[in-house]
DSSP file (Angstrom, degrees, kcal/mol; ACC not computed):
  #  RESIDUE AA STRUCTURE BP1 BP2  ACC     N-H-->O    O-->H-N    N-H-->O    O-->H-N    TCO  KAPPA ALPHA  PHI   PSI    X-CA   Y-CA   Z-CA
    1    1 A X              0   0    0      0, 0.0    92,-0.1     0, 0.0     4,-0.1   0.000 360.0 360.0 360.0 -21.6   98.3   70.5   73.9
    2    2 A X        -     0   0    0     87,-0.1    53,-0.1     2,-0.1    88,-0.1   0.098 360.0 -91.9-110.7  23.9   98.9   73.4   76.2
    3    3 A X  S    S+     0   0    0      1,-0.1     3,-0.1    82,-0.1    83,-0.1   0.727 101.7  99.7  80.7  21.0   97.0   72.2   79.3
    4    4 A X    >   +     0   0    0      1,-0.1     3,-1.6     3,-0.1    -2,-0.1  -0.476  35.2 158.4-133.7  63.8   93.7   73.9   78.5
    5    5 A X  T 3  S+     0   0    0      1,-0.3    -1,-0.1    -4,-0.1    31,-0.1   0.742  75.7  43.1 -65.8 -23.4   91.6   71.1   77.1
    6    6 A X  T 3  S+     0   0    0     29,-0.5    -1,-0.3    -3,-0.1    32,-0.1   0.265  85.0 127.4-104.2  11.7   88.2   72.8   77.8
    7    7 A X    <   -     0   0    0     -3,-1.6     2,-0.3    28,-0.2    28,-0.3  -0.352  34.7-173.7 -73.4 150.9   89.1   76.3   76.7
    8    8 A X  E     -A   34   0A   0     26,-3.0    26,-2.3    28,-0.1     2,-0.4  -0.994   7.1-168.3-141.3 145.1   87.0   78.2   74.2
    9    9 A X  E     -A   33   0A   0     -2,-0.3     2,-0.4    24,-0.2    24,-0.2  -1.000   1.0-170.9-135.5 139.7   87.4   81.5   72.4
   10   10 A X  E     -A   32   0A   0     22,-2.6    22,-3.0    -2,-0.4     2,-0.5  -0.978   8.7-154.6-126.6 141.8   84.9   83.5   70.4
   11   11 A X  E     -A   31   0A   0     -2,-0.4     2,-0.5    20,-0.2    20,-0.2  -0.976   9.2-165.3-119.2 125.3   85.6   86.6   68.3
   12   12 A X  E     -A   30   0A   0     18,-2.7    18,-2.5    -2,-0.5     2,-0.5  -0.932   1.6-166.2-113.1 130.6   82.8   89.1   67.7
   13   13 A X  E     +A   29   0A   0     -2,-0.5     2,-0.3    16,-0.2    16,-0.2  -0.970  16.7 161.7-117.2 124.9   83.1   91.8   65.0
   14   14 A X  E     -A   28   0A   0     14,-2.5    14,-3.9    -2,-0.5     2,-0.3  -0.927  37.8-110.0-133.9 160.7   80.6   94.7   65.0
   15   15 A X  E     -A   27   0A   0     -2,-0.3    12,-0.2    12,-0.3     4,-0.1  -0.658  39.0-104.3 -86.8 146.9   80.7   98.1   63.4
   16   16 A X        -     0   0    0     10,-2.6    -1,-0.1    -2,-0.3    12,-0.0  -0.310  38.8-104.7 -61.5 156.4   81.0  101.2   65.5
   17   17 A X  S    S+     0   0    0      2,-0.1     2,-0.3    -3,-0.1    -1,-0.1   0.898 108.5  49.8 -54.5 -44.9   77.8  103.1   66.0
   18   18 A X  S    S-     0   0    0      2,-0.1    -2,-0.2     1,-0.1     0, 0.0  -0.689  84.0-131.5 -94.1 153.0   78.8  105.7   63.5
   19   19 A X        +     0   0    0     -2,-0.3     2,-0.2    -4,-0.1    -1,-0.1   0.366  68.0 126.8 -81.5   6.5   80.2  104.8   60.1
   20   20 A X        -     0   0    0      1,-0.1     2,-0.3     6,-0.1    -2,-0.1  -0.438  66.5-117.8 -70.5 134.7   83.1  107.2   60.8
   21   21 A X        -     0   0    0     -2,-0.2     2,-0.2     2,-0.0     5,-0.2  -0.572  35.0-166.5 -73.9 129.5   86.6  105.8   60.3
   22   22 A X  B >   -C   25   0B   0      3,-1.1     3,-1.6    -2,-0.3     5,-0.1  -0.564  39.4 -95.7-109.3 175.7   88.5  105.9   63.6
   23   23 A X  T 3  S+     0   0    0      1,-0.3     3,-0.1    -2,-0.2    -2,-0.0   0.783 129.3  45.6 -62.9 -24.9   92.2  105.4   64.3
   24   24 A X  T 3  S-     0   0    0      1,-0.4    -1,-0.3     3,-0.0     3,-0.2   0.332 122.8-104.5 -98.9   6.1   91.5  101.8   65.1
   25   25 A X  B <   -C   22   0B   0     -3,-1.6    -3,-1.1     1,-0.2    -1,-0.4  -0.586  39.6 -69.5 104.5-168.1   89.2  101.3   62.0
   26   26 A X  S    S+     0   0    0     -2,-0.2   -10,-2.6    -5,-0.2     2,-0.2   0.548 104.6  82.9-100.9 -12.0   85.5  101.1   61.6
   27   27 A X  E     -A   15   0A   0     -3,-0.2     2,-0.5   -12,-0.2   -12,-0.3  -0.601  64.3-146.5 -96.9 153.7   85.1   97.7   63.3
   28   28 A X  E     -A   14   0A   0    -14,-3.9   -14,-2.5    -2,-0.2     2,-0.5  -0.988  18.2-163.4-115.2 122.4   84.9   96.8   67.0
   29   29 A X  E     -A   13   0A   0     -2,-0.5     2,-0.4   -16,-0.2   -16,-0.2  -0.913   6.1-173.6-111.4 132.0   86.5   93.4   67.8
   30   30 A X  E     -A   12   0A   0    -18,-2.5   -18,-2.7    -2,-0.5     2,-0.5  -0.993  11.0-153.9-127.9 130.1   85.7   91.6   71.1
   31   31 A X  E     -A   11   0A   0     -2,-0.4    13,-2.7   -20,-0.2     2,-0.4  -0.904  10.3-168.8-102.9 124.4   87.4   88.5   72.3
   32   32 A X  E     -AB  10  43A   0    -22,-3.0   -22,-2.6    -2,-0.5     2,-0.3  -0.926  12.8-179.0-112.2 140.2   85.4   86.3   74.7
   33   33 A X  E     -AB   9  42A   0      9,-3.3     9,-2.0    -2,-0.4     2,-0.3  -0.989  21.5-179.3-144.0 145.8   87.2   83.4   76.5
   34   34 A X  E     -A    8   0A   0    -26,-2.3   -26,-3.0    -2,-0.3     7,-0.1  -0.976   6.6-173.2-140.4 132.7   86.7   80.6   78.9
   35   35 A X        +     0   0    0     -2,-0.3   -29,-0.5   -28,-0.3     2,-0.4   0.558  68.9  63.8 -95.8 -10.7   89.4   78.2   80.1
   36   36 A X  S >  S-     0   0    0      3,-0.1     3,-1.6     4,-0.1   -28,-0.1  -0.897  85.1-105.7-127.2 146.2   87.1   75.9   82.0
   37   37 A X  T 3  S+     0   0    0     -2,-0.4     3,-0.1     1,-0.2    -2,-0.1  -0.357 104.9  17.1 -62.5 138.3   84.2   73.6   81.2
   38   38 A X  T 3  S+     0   0    0      1,-0.2     2,-0.5   -32,-0.1    -1,-0.2   0.491  97.6 112.9  79.0   2.9   80.8   74.9   82.2
   39   39 A X    <   -     0   0    0     -3,-1.6    -1,-0.2     3,-0.0    -3,-0.1  -0.935  67.1-125.3-110.4 126.6   82.0   78.5   82.5
   40   40 A X        -     0   0    0     -2,-0.5     2,-0.1     1,-0.1    -7,-0.1  -0.285  33.3 -92.9 -70.5 154.8   80.6   80.9   80.0
   41   41 A X        -     0   0    0     -7,-0.1     2,-0.3    -9,-0.1    -7,-0.2  -0.429  47.6-179.9 -68.2 138.8   82.9   83.0   77.8
   42   42 A X  E     -B   33   0A   0     -9,-2.0    -9,-3.3    -2,-0.1     5,-0.1  -0.875  45.9 -59.1-134.0 164.0   83.7   86.4   79.2
   43   43 A X  E >>  -B   32   0A   0     -2,-0.3     3,-1.7   -11,-0.2     4,-1.3  -0.201  49.0-131.5 -49.3 128.5   85.8   89.3   77.9
   44   44 A X  H 3> S+     0   0    0    -13,-2.7     4,-2.2     1,-0.3     3,-0.4   0.864 104.4  56.3 -51.1 -45.2   89.4   87.9   77.5
   45   45 A X  H 34 S+     0   0    0    -14,-0.3    -1,-0.3     1,-0.2    -2,-0.1   0.708 110.2  46.5 -65.6 -19.4   91.0   90.9   79.3
   46   46 A X  H <4 S+     0   0    0     -3,-1.7    -1,-0.2     1,-0.1    -2,-0.2   0.747 123.7  24.9 -94.0 -25.6   88.8   90.2   82.4
   47   47 A X  H  < S+     0   0    0     -4,-1.3     2,-0.3    -3,-0.4    -2,-0.2   0.680  90.0  98.2-116.9 -21.4   89.2   86.4   82.8
   48   48 A X     <  -     0   0    0     -4,-2.2     2,-0.1    -5,-0.3   -14,-0.0  -0.548  60.7-141.9 -80.0 131.1   92.4   85.1   81.2
   49   49 A X     >  -     0   0    0     -2,-0.3     4,-2.7     1,-0.1     5,-0.2  -0.300  33.1 -99.0 -75.5 170.8   95.3   84.6   83.6
   50   50 A X  H  > S+     0   0    0      1,-0.2     4,-2.2     2,-0.2    30,-0.1   0.903 125.7  48.1 -58.1 -42.0   98.9   85.5   82.5
   51   51 A X  H  > S+     0   0    0     30,-0.2     4,-2.3     2,-0.2    -1,-0.2   0.902 111.8  48.7 -66.9 -41.4   99.5   81.8   81.6
   52   52 A X  H  > S+     0   0    0      1,-0.2     4,-2.4     2,-0.2    -2,-0.2   0.919 112.3  49.0 -63.6 -43.4   96.3   81.4   79.7
   53   53 A X  H  X S+     0   0    0     -4,-2.7     4,-2.4     2,-0.2    -2,-0.2   0.902 110.1  51.1 -63.6 -41.1   97.0   84.6   77.8
   54   54 A X  H  X S+     0   0    0     -4,-2.2     4,-2.0    26,-0.3    -1,-0.2   0.921 113.0  45.2 -61.5 -45.0  100.5   83.4   76.9
   55   55 A X  H  X S+     0   0    0     -4,-2.3     4,-2.4     2,-0.2    -1,-0.2   0.863 111.1  53.2 -69.6 -34.9   99.3   80.1   75.7
   56   56 A X  H  X S+     0   0    0     -4,-2.4     4,-2.7     2,-0.2    -2,-0.2   0.916 108.8  49.4 -65.3 -43.0   96.5   81.7   73.7
   57   57 A X  H  X S+     0   0    0     -4,-2.4     4,-2.8     2,-0.2     5,-0.2   0.912 110.9  50.7 -61.2 -42.8   99.0   84.0   72.0
   58   58 A X  H  X S+     0   0    0     -4,-2.0     4,-2.4     2,-0.2    -2,-0.2   0.923 110.9  48.6 -60.1 -45.4  101.2   81.0   71.2
   59   59 A X  H  X S+     0   0    0     -4,-2.4     4,-2.2     2,-0.2    -2,-0.2   0.924 113.3  46.3 -61.4 -46.0   98.2   79.1   69.7
   60   60 A X  H  X S+     0   0    0     -4,-2.7     4,-2.7     1,-0.2     5,-0.2   0.934 113.7  48.0 -64.8 -45.4   97.1   82.1   67.6
   61   61 A X  H  X S+     0   0    0     -4,-2.8     4,-2.6     1,-0.2    -1,-0.2   0.889 110.7  52.8 -62.3 -37.1  100.7   82.8   66.3
   62   62 A X  H  X S+     0   0    0     -4,-2.4     4,-1.3    -5,-0.2    -1,-0.2   0.922 111.5  45.6 -63.2 -44.2  101.0   79.1   65.5
   63   63 A X  H  X S+     0   0    0     -4,-2.2     4,-0.7     1,-0.2     3,-0.3   0.921 115.3  46.3 -65.6 -44.4   97.8   79.1   63.4
   64   64 A X  H >X S+     0   0    0     -4,-2.7     4,-1.2     1,-0.2     3,-1.0   0.895 107.3  58.1 -65.2 -39.7   98.7   82.3   61.6
   65   65 A X  H 3< S+     0   0    0     -4,-2.6     5,-0.5     1,-0.3    -1,-0.2   0.825 103.4  53.7 -61.6 -32.4  102.3   81.1   60.9
   66   66 A X  H 3< S+     0   0    0     -4,-1.3    -1,-0.3    -3,-0.3    -2,-0.2   0.704 118.6  33.3 -76.7 -19.3  101.0   78.0   59.1
   67   67 A X  H << S+     0   0    0     -3,-1.0     2,-0.3    -4,-0.7    -2,-0.2   0.401 116.3  53.9-117.6   1.7   98.8   80.1   56.7
   68   68 A X  S  < S-     0   0    0     -4,-1.2     2,-1.8    -3,-0.2    -1,-0.0  -0.948  89.4-103.1-135.3 153.7  100.9   83.2   56.3
   69   69 A X        +     0   0    0     -2,-0.3     2,-0.7    -3,-0.0    -4,-0.1  -0.579  55.7 154.6 -78.8  85.5  104.4   84.0   55.2
   70   70 A X        +     0   0    0     -2,-1.8    32,-0.1    -5,-0.5    -2,-0.1  -0.881  17.2 178.5-112.6  97.5  105.9   84.7   58.7
   71   71 A X  S    S+     0   0    0     -2,-0.7    31,-3.3     1,-0.2     2,-0.4   0.833  70.3  37.1 -70.7 -28.7  109.6   84.0   58.5
   72   72 A X  E     -d  102   0C   0     29,-0.2     2,-0.5    31,-0.0    31,-0.2  -0.984  62.4-168.6-128.9 132.0  110.3   85.0   62.1
   73   73 A X  E     -d  103   0C   0     29,-2.9    31,-3.0    -2,-0.4     2,-0.5  -0.972   9.8-160.8-115.8 130.8  108.1   84.5   65.3
   74   74 A X  E     -d  104   0C   0     -2,-0.5     2,-0.5    29,-0.2    31,-0.2  -0.951   6.6-173.6-116.4 126.7  109.1   86.4   68.4
   75   75 A X  E     -d  105   0C   0     29,-2.9    31,-2.9    -2,-0.5     2,-0.8  -0.970   7.5-161.2-120.4 116.5  107.8   85.3   71.8
   76   76 A X  E    S-d  106   0C   0     -2,-0.5    31,-0.1     1,-0.2    29,-0.1  -0.860  76.8 -27.4-102.2 106.9  108.6   87.6   74.8
   77   77 A X  S >  S+     0   0    0     29,-2.3     3,-1.6    -2,-0.8    -1,-0.2   0.921  72.5 168.4  54.9  52.7  108.2   85.6   78.0
   78   78 A X  T 3   +     0   0    0     28,-0.5    -1,-0.1     1,-0.3   -20,-0.1   0.602  69.0  74.1 -65.2 -10.7  105.6   83.2   76.7
   79   79 A X  T >   +     0   0    0     27,-0.4     3,-2.0     2,-0.1    -1,-0.3   0.392  63.8 136.1 -85.7   3.3  106.3   81.3   79.9
   80   80 A X  T <  S-     0   0    0     -3,-1.6   -26,-0.3     1,-0.3   -25,-0.2  -0.311  79.9  -0.7 -55.9 123.2  104.3   83.7   82.1
   81   81 A X  T 3  S+     0   0    0      1,-0.2     2,-0.3   -31,-0.1    -1,-0.3   0.605 111.9 100.6  75.9  12.8  102.2   81.8   84.6
   82   82 A X    <   +     0   0    0     -3,-2.0     2,-0.3   -31,-0.1    -1,-0.2  -0.850  38.3 158.1-125.0 164.4  103.1   78.3   83.4
   83   83 A X    >>  +     0   0    0     -2,-0.3     3,-1.1    -3,-0.1     4,-1.0  -0.966  43.9  12.9-164.9 177.1  105.5   75.7   84.7
   84   84 A X  H 3> S+     0   0    0     -2,-0.3     4,-1.9     1,-0.2     5,-0.1  -0.133 122.0   3.5  54.1-127.8  106.3   72.0   84.7
   85   85 A X  H 3> S+     0   0    0      1,-0.2     4,-2.2     2,-0.2    -1,-0.2   0.853 132.3  53.9 -64.7 -37.8  104.5   69.8   82.2
   86   86 A X  H <> S+     0   0    0     -3,-1.1     4,-2.6     1,-0.2    -1,-0.2   0.909 108.1  50.7 -64.7 -40.1  102.7   72.7   80.5
   87   87 A X  H  X S+     0   0    0     -4,-1.0     4,-2.5     2,-0.2    -2,-0.2   0.895 108.9  52.2 -61.6 -41.0  106.1   74.5   80.0
   88   88 A X  H  X S+     0   0    0     -4,-1.9     4,-1.9     2,-0.2    -2,-0.2   0.917 111.3  46.7 -61.1 -43.7  107.5   71.2   78.4
   89   89 A X  H  X S+     0   0    0     -4,-2.2     4,-2.2     2,-0.2    -2,-0.2   0.906 111.4  50.6 -66.6 -42.3  104.5   71.1   76.0
   90   90 A X  H  X S+     0   0    0     -4,-2.6     4,-2.4     1,-0.2     5,-0.2   0.915 109.5  52.2 -61.1 -42.9  104.8   74.8   75.1
   91   91 A X  H  X S+     0   0    0     -4,-2.5     4,-2.2     1,-0.2    -1,-0.2   0.894 109.0  49.4 -58.9 -41.9  108.5   74.2   74.4
   92   92 A X  H  X S+     0   0    0     -4,-1.9     4,-2.2     2,-0.2    -1,-0.2   0.872 109.2  51.9 -66.9 -37.8  107.8   71.3   72.1
   93   93 A X  H  X S+     0   0    0     -4,-2.2     4,-2.2     2,-0.2    -2,-0.2   0.925 112.2  45.9 -63.8 -44.1  105.2   73.4   70.2
   94   94 A X  H  X S+     0   0    0     -4,-2.4     4,-1.8     1,-0.2    -2,-0.2   0.879 109.8  54.7 -66.3 -36.5  107.7   76.2   69.7
   95   95 A X  H  < S+     0   0    0     -4,-2.2     4,-0.3     1,-0.2    -1,-0.2   0.898 108.9  48.3 -62.3 -40.6  110.3   73.6   68.7
   96   96 A X  H >< S+     0   0    0     -4,-2.2     3,-1.5     1,-0.2     4,-0.4   0.895 107.8  54.4 -68.2 -39.5  108.0   72.3   66.0
   97   97 A X  H >X S+     0   0    0     -4,-2.2     3,-1.7     1,-0.3     4,-1.2   0.874  99.5  63.7 -58.5 -36.1  107.3   75.9   64.8
   98   98 A X  T 3< S+     0   0    0     -4,-1.8    -1,-0.3     1,-0.3    -2,-0.2   0.613  83.9  76.0 -67.8 -11.6  111.1   76.2   64.4
   99   99 A X  T <4 S+     0   0    0     -3,-1.5    -1,-0.3    -4,-0.3    -2,-0.2   0.809 116.6  15.6 -65.8 -27.3  111.0   73.5   61.8
  100  100 A X  T <4 S+     0   0    0     -3,-1.7     2,-0.3    -4,-0.4    -2,-0.2   0.415 128.7  42.3-126.2  -2.2  109.6   76.1   59.3
  101  101 A X  S  < S-     0   0    0     -4,-1.2     2,-0.6   -28,-0.0   -29,-0.2  -0.961  80.9-106.7-142.3 156.1  110.2   79.5   61.0
  102  102 A X  E     -d   72   0C   0    -31,-3.3   -29,-2.9    -2,-0.3     2,-0.5  -0.794  40.7-161.5 -80.9 125.1  112.9   81.3   62.8
  103  103 A X  E     -d   73   0C   0     -2,-0.6     2,-0.5   -31,-0.2   -29,-0.2  -0.944  11.6-172.6-114.3 124.8  111.7   81.4   66.5
  104  104 A X  E     -d   74   0C   0    -31,-3.0   -29,-2.9    -2,-0.5     2,-0.4  -0.972  12.5-179.0-114.3 126.6  113.1   83.9   68.9
  105  105 A X  E     -d   75   0C   0     -2,-0.5     2,-0.6   -31,-0.2   -29,-0.2  -0.987  22.7-156.9-134.4 127.7  112.0   83.4   72.5
  106  106 A X  E     +d   76   0C   0    -31,-2.9   -29,-2.3    -2,-0.4   -28,-0.5  -0.913  37.3 158.3 -97.5 120.2  112.8   85.3   75.7
  107  107 A X        -     0   0    0     -2,-0.6    -2,-0.0   -30,-0.2   -31,-0.0  -0.947  46.3-161.8-144.4 159.3  112.2   82.9   78.6
  108  108 A X  S    S+     0   0    0     -2,-0.3     2,-0.5    42,-0.0    -1,-0.1   0.251  70.2  96.4-118.9   5.9  113.0   82.2   82.2
  109  109 A X    >>  -     0   0    0      1,-0.1     4,-2.6   -22,-0.0     3,-0.5  -0.857  63.5-149.8-104.8 130.5  112.0   78.5   82.1
  110  110 A X  H 3> S+     0   0    0     -2,-0.5     4,-2.1     1,-0.2    -1,-0.1   0.819  96.7  62.6 -64.1 -30.8  114.5   75.7   81.5
  111  111 A X  H 34 S+     0   0    0      1,-0.2    -1,-0.2     2,-0.2     4,-0.2   0.864 113.4  35.1 -63.4 -35.0  111.9   73.5   79.8
  112  112 A X  H X4 S+     0   0    0     -3,-0.5     3,-1.5     2,-0.2     4,-0.4   0.897 115.5  53.3 -85.3 -44.4  111.5   76.1   77.1
  113  113 A X  H >< S+     0   0    0     -4,-2.6     3,-1.2     1,-0.3    -2,-0.2   0.841 102.6  60.5 -58.9 -34.3  115.1   77.3   76.9
  114  114 A X  T 3< S+     0   0    0     -4,-2.1    -1,-0.3     1,-0.2    -2,-0.2   0.636  94.6  64.1 -72.4 -12.4  116.4   73.7   76.4
  115  115 A X  T <  S+     0   0    0     -3,-1.5    -1,-0.2    -4,-0.2    -2,-0.2   0.610  83.0  99.5 -86.7 -11.5  114.3   73.3   73.2
  116  116 A X    <   -     0   0    0     -3,-1.2     3,-0.1    -4,-0.4   -21,-0.0  -0.303  68.2-141.3 -75.7 159.3  116.2   76.0   71.3
  117  117 A X  S    S+     0   0    0      1,-0.2     2,-0.3    -2,-0.0    -1,-0.1   0.876  92.4  28.1 -80.9 -44.2  119.0   75.3   68.8
  118  118 A X  S    S-     0   0    0      2,-0.0     2,-0.4    -3,-0.0    -1,-0.2  -0.872  72.6-154.2-117.4 153.1  121.0   78.3   70.0
  119  119 A X        -     0   0    0     19,-0.4    19,-2.9    -2,-0.3     2,-0.4  -0.990   8.1-170.7-133.4 122.4  121.0   79.9   73.4
  120  120 A X  E     -E  137   0D   0     -2,-0.4     2,-0.5    17,-0.2    17,-0.2  -0.920  12.8-146.1-113.1 139.5  121.8   83.5   74.1
  121  121 A X  E     -E  136   0D   0     15,-3.1    15,-2.3    -2,-0.4     2,-0.5  -0.920  10.4-158.1-106.8 123.5  122.3   85.0   77.5
  122  122 A X  E     +E  135   0D   0     -2,-0.5     2,-0.3    13,-0.2    13,-0.2  -0.884  23.7 160.4-103.1 129.1  121.2   88.6   78.0
  123  123 A X  E     -E  134   0D   0     11,-2.2    11,-3.3    -2,-0.5     2,-0.3  -0.966  30.1-133.6-146.0 161.1  122.8   90.4   80.9
  124  124 A X  E     +E  133   0D   0     -2,-0.3     2,-0.3     9,-0.2     9,-0.2  -0.869  22.2 175.1-115.4 150.2  123.4   93.9   82.2
  125  125 A X  E     -E  132   0D   0      7,-2.2     7,-3.0    -2,-0.3     2,-0.6  -0.984  33.4-109.7-148.1 157.8  126.6   95.4   83.6
  126  126 A X  E     -E  131   0D   0     -2,-0.3     2,-0.5     5,-0.2     5,-0.2  -0.793  32.3-178.4 -90.3 125.2  127.8   98.8   84.8
  127  127 A X  E >  S-E  130   0D   0      3,-3.2     3,-1.0    -2,-0.6    -2,-0.0  -0.958  72.8 -24.6-126.4 111.4  130.4  100.4   82.5
  128  128 A X  T 3  S-     0   0    0     -2,-0.5    -1,-0.1     1,-0.3     3,-0.1   0.897 128.2 -47.3  52.9  45.5  131.8  103.7   83.7
  129  129 A X  T 3  S+     0   0    0      1,-0.2     2,-0.4     0, 0.0    -1,-0.3   0.593 120.3 104.2  78.2  11.5  128.7  104.5   85.8
  130  130 A X  E <  S-E  127   0D   0     -3,-1.0    -3,-3.2     2,-0.0     2,-0.4  -0.982  71.4-122.2-128.5 136.8  126.2  103.5   83.0
  131  131 A X  E     -E  126   0D   0     -2,-0.4     2,-0.4    -5,-0.2    -5,-0.2  -0.637  31.8-172.2 -78.6 128.7  124.1  100.3   82.7
  132  132 A X  E     -E  125   0D   0     -7,-3.0    -7,-2.2    -2,-0.4     2,-0.3  -0.978  15.9-139.0-124.6 133.8  124.8   98.5   79.5
  133  133 A X  E     -E  124   0D   0     -2,-0.4     2,-0.3    -9,-0.2    -9,-0.2  -0.731  24.0-173.2 -90.0 140.7  122.9   95.5   78.2
  134  134 A X  E     -E  123   0D   0    -11,-3.3   -11,-2.2    -2,-0.3     2,-0.4  -0.921  15.6-151.6-131.7 156.1  124.9   92.7   76.6
  135  135 A X  E     -E  122   0D   0     -2,-0.3     2,-0.4   -13,-0.2   -13,-0.2  -0.999  13.1-173.5-130.1 133.2  124.1   89.5   74.7
  136  136 A X  E     -E  121   0D   0    -15,-2.3   -15,-3.1    -2,-0.4     2,-0.4  -0.991  21.7-134.0-131.1 127.8  126.4   86.5   74.7
  137  137 A X  E     -E  120   0D   0     -2,-0.4     2,-0.3   -17,-0.2   -17,-0.2  -0.671  29.7-136.1 -78.7 130.1  126.0   83.3   72.6
  138  138 A X        -     0   0    0    -19,-2.9   -19,-0.4    -2,-0.4     2,-0.1  -0.668   6.0-141.0 -92.5 139.8  126.5   80.3   74.9
  139  139 A X     >  -     0   0    0     -2,-0.3     4,-2.5   -21,-0.1     5,-0.2  -0.312  43.4 -86.4 -81.9 179.6  128.6   77.2   74.0
  140  140 A X  H  > S+     0   0    0      1,-0.2     4,-1.9     2,-0.2     5,-0.1   0.893 127.8  44.6 -58.9 -45.2  127.3   73.8   75.0
  141  141 A X  H  > S+     0   0    0      2,-0.2     4,-2.0     1,-0.2    -1,-0.2   0.909 113.8  49.5 -67.9 -42.1  128.9   73.8   78.5
  142  142 A X  H  > S+     0   0    0      1,-0.2     4,-2.7     2,-0.2    -1,-0.2   0.880 109.2  53.9 -63.3 -37.3  127.8   77.4   79.2
  143  143 A X  H  X S+     0   0    0     -4,-2.5     4,-2.6     2,-0.2     5,-0.3   0.915 106.0  51.5 -65.0 -42.2  124.3   76.4   78.2
  144  144 A X  H  X S+     0   0    0     -4,-1.9     4,-2.3     1,-0.2    -1,-0.2   0.933 111.9  47.7 -58.6 -46.0  124.2   73.5   80.6
  145  145 A X  H  X S+     0   0    0     -4,-2.0     4,-2.2     2,-0.2    -2,-0.2   0.920 111.9  48.9 -63.0 -45.2  125.3   75.8   83.4
  146  146 A X  H  X S+     0   0    0     -4,-2.7     4,-1.9     2,-0.2    -1,-0.2   0.907 112.4  47.4 -64.6 -40.9  122.7   78.5   82.5
  147  147 A X  H  X S+     0   0    0     -4,-2.6     4,-1.5     1,-0.2    -1,-0.2   0.900 111.0  52.7 -66.6 -38.3  119.9   76.0   82.3
  148  148 A X  H  X S+     0   0    0     -4,-2.3     4,-2.2    -5,-0.3     5,-0.3   0.884 107.2  52.2 -62.5 -37.8  121.0   74.5   85.6
  149  149 A X  H  X S+     0   0    0     -4,-2.2     4,-2.4     1,-0.2    -1,-0.2   0.875 105.5  54.5 -65.1 -36.6  120.9   78.0   87.1
  150  150 A X  H  < S+     0   0    0     -4,-1.9    -1,-0.2     1,-0.2    -2,-0.2   0.844 112.7  45.5 -62.2 -32.4  117.3   78.4   85.9
  151  151 A X  H  < S+     0   0    0     -4,-1.5    -2,-0.2    -5,-0.1    -1,-0.2   0.861 134.9   4.3 -78.8 -36.6  116.5   75.2   87.7
  152  152 A X  H  < S-     0   0    0     -4,-2.2     2,-0.2     1,-0.3     3,-0.2   0.557 101.9 -98.4-133.8  -7.8  118.2   75.8   91.0
  153  153 A X     <  -     0   0    0     -4,-2.4    -1,-0.3    -5,-0.3     3,-0.3  -0.668  64.1 -32.6 115.7-173.6  119.8   79.3   91.4
  154  154 A X  S    S+     0   0    0      1,-0.2     2,-0.6    -2,-0.2    -1,-0.2   0.792 130.2  40.5 -58.2 -36.9  123.2   81.0   91.1
  155  155 A X  S    S-     0   0    0     -3,-0.2    -1,-0.2    -6,-0.1     2,-0.1  -0.730  82.4-162.0-117.0  82.5  125.3   78.0   92.2
  156  156 A X        -     0   0    0     -2,-0.6    -7,-0.1    -3,-0.3     2,-0.1  -0.354   7.3-143.9 -69.2 140.7  123.8   74.9   90.7
  157  157 A X     >  -     0   0    0     -9,-0.2     4,-2.2    -2,-0.1     5,-0.2  -0.215  35.7 -83.2 -90.8-174.2  124.8   71.5   92.2
  158  158 A X  H  > S+     0   0    0      1,-0.2     4,-2.6     2,-0.2     5,-0.2   0.863 127.2  53.3 -60.4 -38.5  125.4   68.2   90.5
  159  159 A X  H  > S+     0   0    0      2,-0.2     4,-2.5     1,-0.2    -1,-0.2   0.907 109.5  48.0 -65.9 -41.5  121.7   67.3   90.4
  160  160 A X  H  > S+     0   0    0      2,-0.2     4,-2.6     1,-0.2    -1,-0.2   0.898 112.0  50.1 -65.9 -39.7  120.8   70.6   88.6
  161  161 A X  H  X S+     0   0    0     -4,-2.2     4,-2.3     2,-0.2    -2,-0.2   0.928 112.1  47.6 -62.3 -45.7  123.6   70.0   86.1
  162  162 A X  H  X S+     0   0    0     -4,-2.6     4,-2.0     1,-0.2    -2,-0.2   0.891 112.2  49.6 -63.1 -39.8  122.4   66.5   85.5
  163  163 A X  H  X S+     0   0    0     -4,-2.5     4,-2.5     2,-0.2    -2,-0.2   0.903 109.5  51.7 -66.5 -40.9  118.8   67.7   85.1
  164  164 A X  H  X S+     0   0    0     -4,-2.6     4,-2.3     1,-0.2    -2,-0.2   0.920 109.9  49.1 -60.8 -44.0  119.9   70.4   82.6
  165  165 A X  H  X S+     0   0    0     -4,-2.3     4,-1.5     1,-0.2    -1,-0.2   0.895 110.2  51.9 -62.1 -39.5  121.8   67.8   80.6
  166  166 A X  H  X S+     0   0    0     -4,-2.0     4,-0.8     2,-0.2    -2,-0.2   0.915 109.3  49.6 -64.1 -43.9  118.6   65.6   80.6
  167  167 A X  H >< S+     0   0    0     -4,-2.5     3,-0.8     1,-0.2    -1,-0.2   0.908 110.5  50.5 -60.5 -41.2  116.5   68.5   79.4
  168  168 A X  H >< S+     0   0    0     -4,-2.3     3,-0.8     1,-0.2    -1,-0.2   0.773 103.3  59.1 -70.6 -25.2  118.9   69.2   76.6
  169  169 A X  H 3< S+     0   0    0     -4,-1.5    -1,-0.2     1,-0.2    -2,-0.2   0.720  93.4  68.7 -72.0 -20.0  118.9   65.6   75.5
  170  170 A X  T <<        0   0    0     -3,-0.8    -1,-0.2    -4,-0.8    -2,-0.1   0.017 360.0 360.0 -88.6  27.9  115.2   65.8   74.9
  171  171 A X    <         0   0    0     -3,-0.8    -1,-0.2   -54,-0.0    -2,-0.1   0.441 360.0 360.0 -91.6 360.0  115.7   68.2   71.9
């Protein structure tokens, strides 16, 4: 569903050489991954791109959420390394998760931002020589403008506004 039809992951659990309990436990866990057909699994940290890693985290959280009591799922820039159709699919997966969980997502992609029920804009400003972060809940018109800015830049034109409205209709 997330644009990685031939991906595979294997998880290996072994005991540390000594039976001594460490700060990370007594087990050694290794994740092996391949995103492509005919390519053998290699350590996840060595082969996964940012986009592959983001989608893998989404898949794992989705699986865990269905079998564990997780009322809230937080995704911080799950859109790293993805775009277009894959972003649309990731947005739909998150939208489906939101049927049974509260989903909080920090994103820079309009395809993902448009799937949310509520849209908050996070921004920084200088106040008396100090940088302050702020969060503002957007109304429907402000949301259209912000999604249009994600599509085309600071001063969105008519086409970007129309595209933002189209993305929001697909909720």
